[in-house]
C-alpha positions as CSV (number, residue, x, y, z in Angstrom):
1,X,7.3,27.1,47.0
2,X,7.8,29.8,49.6
3,X,11.0,31.1,47.9
4,X,9.1,31.7,44.7
5,X,7.3,35.0,44.0
6,X,3.8,33.6,43.5
7,X,1.0,35.9,42.4
8,X,-2.4,34.6,43.6
9,X,-5.6,35.4,41.7
10,X,-9.0,34.4,43.2
11,X,-12.0,34.1,40.9
12,X,-15.7,33.8,41.5
13,X,-18.2,33.6,38.7
14,X,-15.5,34.7,36.3
15,X,-14.7,37.9,38.2
16,X,-11.4,38.7,39.9
17,X,-11.8,39.3,43.6
18,X,-10.1,42.4,45.1
19,X,-8.6,43.7,41.8
20,X,-9.7,46.5,39.5
21,X,-7.6,45.3,36.5
22,X,-9.1,43.0,33.9
23,X,-7.8,39.4,33.7
24,X,-5.4,39.9,30.8
25,X,-4.0,43.1,32.2
26,X,-3.5,41.6,35.6
27,X,-1.7,38.5,34.2
28,X,0.6,40.7,32.1
29,X,1.3,42.9,35.1
30,X,2.3,40.0,37.3
31,X,4.4,38.4,34.4
32,X,6.2,41.7,33.7
33,X,6.9,42.7,37.3
34,X,8.6,39.7,38.8
35,X,6.1,36.8,39.3
36,X,7.6,33.4,39.0
37,X,4.2,31.9,38.5
38,X,0.5,32.7,38.8
39,X,-1.7,30.6,41.0
40,X,-5.5,30.8,40.3
41,X,-8.2,29.6,42.6
42,X,-11.8,29.4,41.5
43,X,-14.1,30.1,44.5
44,X,-17.3,29.7,42.4
45,X,-20.3,28.0,44.1
46,X,-22.1,26.7,41.1
47,X,-21.2,24.9,37.8
48,X,-22.5,27.8,35.8
49,X,-20.2,30.2,37.8
50,X,-17.4,27.8,37.4
51,X,-17.8,27.9,33.6
52,X,-17.5,31.7,33.7
53,X,-14.3,31.4,35.7
54,X,-12.9,29.0,33.1
55,X,-13.4,31.7,30.5
56,X,-11.5,34.2,32.6
57,X,-8.8,31.7,33.2
58,X,-8.3,31.3,29.5
59,X,-7.7,35.0,29.3
60,X,-5.2,34.8,32.1
61,X,-3.3,31.9,30.4
62,X,-3.2,33.7,27.1
63,X,-1.8,36.9,28.6
64,X,0.6,35.4,31.1
65,X,4.3,34.8,30.2
66,X,4.9,32.8,33.3
67,X,3.4,29.4,34.3
68,X,-0.2,29.4,35.4
69,X,-1.6,26.8,37.9
70,X,-5.2,26.6,38.8
71,X,-7.4,24.8,41.3
72,X,-10.7,25.1,43.1
73,X,-14.1,23.7,42.2
74,X,-12.7,20.4,41.1
75,X,-15.4,17.8,41.4
76,X,-14.4,15.3,38.7
77,X,-11.8,14.5,36.1
78,X,-13.6,16.8,33.6
79,X,-12.8,19.8,35.8
80,X,-9.1,18.9,35.8
81,X,-9.2,18.7,32.0
82,X,-10.9,22.1,31.8
83,X,-8.0,23.7,33.7
84,X,-5.3,22.1,31.6
85,X,-7.2,22.8,28.4
86,X,-7.6,26.4,29.4
87,X,-3.8,26.6,29.2
88,X,-2.6,25.9,32.8
89,X,0.7,24.2,33.4
90,X,-0.8,22.2,36.3
91,X,-4.2,21.5,37.8
92,X,-4.2,21.9,41.6
93,X,-6.1,19.4,43.7
94,X,-7.4,20.6,47.0
95,X,-6.2,18.1,49.7
96,X,-8.6,19.5,52.2
97,X,-11.3,17.6,50.2
98,X,-11.4,13.8,50.3
99,X,-12.9,13.6,46.8
100,X,-9.9,15.5,45.4
101,X,-7.5,13.0,47.1
102,X,-9.5,10.2,45.6
103,X,-9.2,11.8,42.2
104,X,-5.4,12.0,42.3
105,X,-4.4,8.6,40.8
106,X,-7.0,8.8,38.0
107,X,-6.0,12.4,37.1
108,X,-2.3,11.6,37.2
109,X,-2.6,8.6,34.9
110,X,-4.9,10.4,32.5
111,X,-2.9,13.7,32.1
112,X,0.5,12.8,33.5
113,X,2.1,13.3,36.9
114,X,3.8,16.5,35.8
115,X,0.4,18.1,35.2
116,X,-0.9,17.4,38.7
117,X,-0.2,19.5,41.9
118,X,-1.9,19.5,45.2
119,X,-2.6,22.2,47.8
120,X,-2.4,21.6,51.6
121,X,-3.0,24.0,54.5
122,X,0.1,23.1,56.5
123,X,3.6,21.8,55.9
124,X,3.1,19.6,58.9
125,X,0.0,17.8,57.9
126,X,-0.7,16.2,54.5
127,X,-4.1,14.6,54.5
128,X,-3.3,12.2,51.6
129,X,-1.1,9.0,51.9
130,X,2.5,9.8,51.3
131,X,2.8,7.0,48.8
132,X,0.0,8.5,46.8
133,X,1.6,11.9,46.7
134,X,5.0,10.5,45.9
135,X,3.7,8.5,42.9
136,X,1.1,10.8,41.4
137,X,1.7,14.4,42.4
138,X,4.5,16.5,41.0
139,X,4.2,19.4,43.5
140,X,2.8,20.2,46.9
141,X,1.7,23.8,47.4
142,X,1.6,24.8,51.0
143,X,-1.0,27.5,51.2
144,X,0.1,28.8,54.6
145,X,3.6,29.6,53.1
146,X,2.3,31.7,50.3
147,X,3.4,35.3,50.6
148,X,1.8,38.4,49.1
149,X,3.1,39.2,45.6
150,X,6.0,41.6,45.6
151,X,7.2,43.6,42.6
152,X,10.8,42.9,41.8
153,X,13.4,43.7,39.2
154,X,14.4,41.3,36.5
155,X,18.2,41.5,36.5
156,X,19.6,39.7,33.4
157,X,22.5,37.4,33.2
158,X,24.9,39.3,30.9
159,X,27.6,37.7,28.8
160,X,29.3,40.9,27.6
161,X,30.9,44.0,29.0
162,X,30.1,47.4,27.6
163,X,33.8,47.8,26.7
164,X,33.4,44.9,24.2
165,X,31.0,46.8,22.0
166,X,32.1,48.8,19.0
167,X,30.7,52.3,19.6
168,X,29.7,54.9,17.1
169,X,31.4,58.4,17.1
170,X,28.8,59.6,19.6
171,X,29.7,56.7,22.0
172,X,26.3,55.0,21.4
173,X,25.1,51.6,20.1
174,X,22.0,51.4,18.0
175,X,19.3,49.0,19.2
176,X,16.8,47.3,16.9
177,X,13.7,46.3,18.9
178,X,11.5,43.3,18.0
179,X,8.3,41.9,19.4
180,X,9.5,38.5,20.8
181,X,6.3,36.8,19.8
182,X,6.0,37.9,16.1
183,X,9.5,39.2,15.3
184,X,7.9,42.4,14.1
185,X,10.4,45.3,14.2
186,X,8.9,47.9,16.7
187,X,11.5,50.7,16.8
188,X,15.2,51.7,16.7
189,X,16.8,53.5,19.6
190,X,20.3,54.0,21.1
191,X,22.1,53.0,24.3
192,X,25.1,54.4,26.1
193,X,26.8,52.5,28.9
194,X,24.5,53.8,31.6
195,X,21.4,52.8,29.6
196,X,22.8,49.4,28.8
197,X,23.6,48.7,32.5
198,X,20.2,49.9,33.6
199,X,18.6,47.6,31.1
200,X,20.6,44.6,32.4
201,X,19.8,45.6,36.1
202,X,16.1,46.0,35.7
203,X,15.0,43.9,32.7
204,X,13.3,47.0,31.2
205,X,14.5,48.5,28.0
206,X,16.3,51.8,28.8
207,X,17.9,54.0,26.1
208,X,19.8,57.3,25.7
209,X,17.6,60.0,24.2
210,X,19.8,61.9,21.7
211,X,17.2,64.7,21.4
212,X,16.8,65.3,25.1
213,X,20.3,64.3,26.0
214,X,19.1,62.1,28.9
215,X,18.5,58.6,30.0
216,X,15.1,57.2,28.8
217,X,13.3,54.3,30.4
218,X,10.8,53.3,27.7
219,X,7.3,53.5,29.1
220,X,8.0,55.5,32.2
221,X,5.6,58.2,31.2
222,X,3.3,56.3,28.8
223,X,3.1,53.0,30.7
224,X,4.2,51.2,27.5
225,X,7.2,49.4,29.0
226,X,9.4,47.0,27.0
227,X,10.4,43.9,29.1
228,X,13.5,42.2,27.9
229,X,13.2,38.6,26.6
230,X,16.6,38.5,24.9
231,X,19.5,40.7,23.9
232,X,21.7,39.7,20.9
233,X,24.6,41.5,19.3
234,X,25.5,41.3,15.6
235,X,28.7,39.9,14.1
236,X,30.5,43.3,14.2
237,X,29.5,43.9,17.8
238,X,28.1,47.3,16.9
239,X,24.3,46.8,16.9
240,X,22.0,45.2,19.5
241,X,18.9,43.3,18.7
242,X,16.4,43.4,21.5
243,X,13.5,40.9,21.7
244,X,10.9,42.4,24.0
245,X,7.5,42.0,25.5
246,X,5.8,45.2,24.5
247,X,3.1,46.8,26.7
248,X,0.8,48.8,24.5
249,X,2.2,50.7,21.6
250,X,5.9,51.1,20.8
251,X,5.4,54.2,18.8
252,X,4.6,57.7,20.3
253,X,1.9,58.0,17.6
254,X,-0.1,55.1,19.1
255,X,0.9,52.6,16.4
256,X,2.3,49.3,17.6
257,X,5.4,49.7,15.5
258,X,7.2,52.9,14.5
259,X,7.6,51.5,11.0
260,X,4.3,52.1,9.2
261,X,5.0,54.7,6.5
262,X,5.3,52.8,3.2
263,X,8.0,54.1,0.9
264,X,8.1,51.5,-1.9
265,X,6.7,48.1,-2.4
266,X,6.8,45.2,-4.9
267,X,4.2,42.5,-5.3
268,X,5.3,39.5,-3.3
269,X,3.8,36.6,-1.4
270,X,4.5,36.6,2.3
271,X,5.0,32.9,3.0
272,X,6.2,33.3,6.6
273,X,4.2,30.4,8.2
274,X,3.1,32.4,11.3
275,X,2.0,35.4,9.2
276,X,0.1,33.2,6.7
277,X,-1.7,31.3,9.5
278,X,-2.6,34.5,11.3
279,X,-3.7,36.3,8.2
280,X,-6.0,33.5,7.0
281,X,-7.3,33.2,10.6
282,X,-8.1,36.9,10.6
283,X,-10.0,36.7,7.3
284,X,-12.0,33.8,8.6
285,X,-12.8,35.6,11.9
286,X,-13.8,38.7,9.9
287,X,-16.2,36.6,7.8
288,X,-17.8,35.4,10.9
289,X,-18.1,39.0,12.3
290,X,-19.0,40.6,9.0
291,X,-20.8,38.0,6.7
292,X,-20.1,38.4,3.0
293,X,-22.6,37.2,0.4
294,X,-21.4,34.2,-1.6
295,X,-18.6,33.4,0.9
296,X,-17.9,29.7,1.4
297,X,-16.6,30.5,4.8
298,X,-19.9,32.2,5.7
299,X,-21.8,29.2,4.3
300,X,-20.0,27.0,6.8
301,X,-20.7,29.3,9.7
302,X,-24.4,29.5,8.7
303,X,-24.7,25.7,8.6
304,X,-23.2,25.5,12.0
305,X,-20.8,23.2,14.0
306,X,-22.0,19.9,12.6
307,X,-21.3,21.0,9.0
308,X,-17.9,22.3,10.0
309,X,-17.0,19.1,11.8
310,X,-18.2,17.1,8.8
311,X,-15.9,19.0,6.5
312,X,-12.9,18.6,8.9
313,X,-13.6,14.8,8.9
314,X,-13.8,14.7,5.1
315,X,-10.5,16.6,4.7
316,X,-8.8,14.3,7.2
317,X,-9.9,11.3,5.1
318,X,-8.8,12.9,1.9
319,X,-5.4,13.7,3.4
320,X,-4.9,10.1,4.4
321,X,-5.8,9.0,0.9
322,X,-3.4,11.5,-0.6
323,X,-0.6,10.3,1.7
324,X,-0.7,6.9,0.0
325,X,0.0,8.6,-3.3
326,X,3.7,9.1,-4.0
327,X,3.1,12.6,-5.4
328,X,3.7,15.1,-2.5
329,X,1.8,17.8,-4.4
330,X,-1.5,16.0,-3.5
331,X,-0.5,16.0,0.2
332,X,0.2,19.7,0.0
333,X,-3.2,20.4,-1.5
334,X,-5.2,18.3,0.9
335,X,-3.2,19.5,4.0
336,X,-4.1,23.1,3.0
337,X,-7.8,22.2,2.8
338,X,-7.6,20.5,6.2
339,X,-5.8,23.5,7.8
340,X,-8.4,25.9,6.4
341,X,-11.3,23.9,7.7
342,X,-9.5,23.5,11.0
343,X,-9.2,27.2,11.3
344,X,-12.9,27.7,10.6
345,X,-13.5,25.3,13.5
346,X,-11.0,27.3,15.7
347,X,-12.8,30.5,15.0
348,X,-16.2,28.9,15.7
349,X,-15.0,27.7,19.0
350,X,-12.8,30.7,20.0
351,X,-9.4,29.0,19.8
352,X,-6.5,31.1,18.5
353,X,-3.2,30.1,16.9
354,X,-1.5,31.5,20.1
355,X,-3.5,28.9,22.1
356,X,-2.3,26.2,19.8
357,X,1.4,27.2,19.8
358,X,1.3,27.7,23.6
359,X,0.0,24.2,24.0
360,X,2.6,22.7,21.7
361,X,5.4,24.7,23.5
362,X,4.2,23.1,26.8
363,X,4.6,19.5,25.5
């Protein structure tokens, strides 16, 4: 544990102690600047304050691109579930408390050993039986060994030498930059050998500016850094595709992407699953925020959670019935109905598709 670069966040009543940044910004900062994981402790005194901290923890988990583990204010199994359902990789039991030790076996059996960690004050003294720890705890976190977070570079393992690229007449290689989450094309820039090597050494996208004739670390002046997730070269070895985590906007105009001036367009249906789910979700969320007369979606929101749950249950039953029918078209229709009503439920309860995909990726 002591060899890992661990960022510690302390919460109380949903507020971060000792930090000026909001929860999402702080989580992204730690993720992008060398944290191997984020450890969150809730120091709240009351159940009400604990609920506020759970809300902040969800923001941290949504924004973080490294594992998040959380502990503190665990009184019962339900508190362990709240941490895991908030998006944490592990719930951390405090072994200075006997009730947390007593909860170990039940929590481990309910959620799996890999989801349970425990914190102790000293590497010399573990207050729980060794057999219990061995069987039901996946990790012991020694609090006295935690060191202050240190920013560090992200040098990349590189499988190619610059000499292997096919360069243009100007000695440069074009780089197409994509958002690693959505695959949206953000911008196109160029690299020379120095820019390529600096990108590999730091994990931050660095280019050669043709207009200024100088090295250009993206975000150095604006703060809108691009953190490398993956670099891929095309079949001709003359173009790089960079998948990045983009801070802020990629374009100098303030737009997320540099590609926003429409030249020509035909009518077509975008059936990209991620885009379709997100677009439908956005429409549903907009209906909730801006009711529209005659909207069935607004009718569901007006009737409330019980009506929404009733419809989800009905659509589940109809899908089961459709699955007994040999015609797959019926399954397609009923599944679409179920997914729509499930998204209404997601919006009502503040759950996003990113929450769902992150949870599936953790399984």
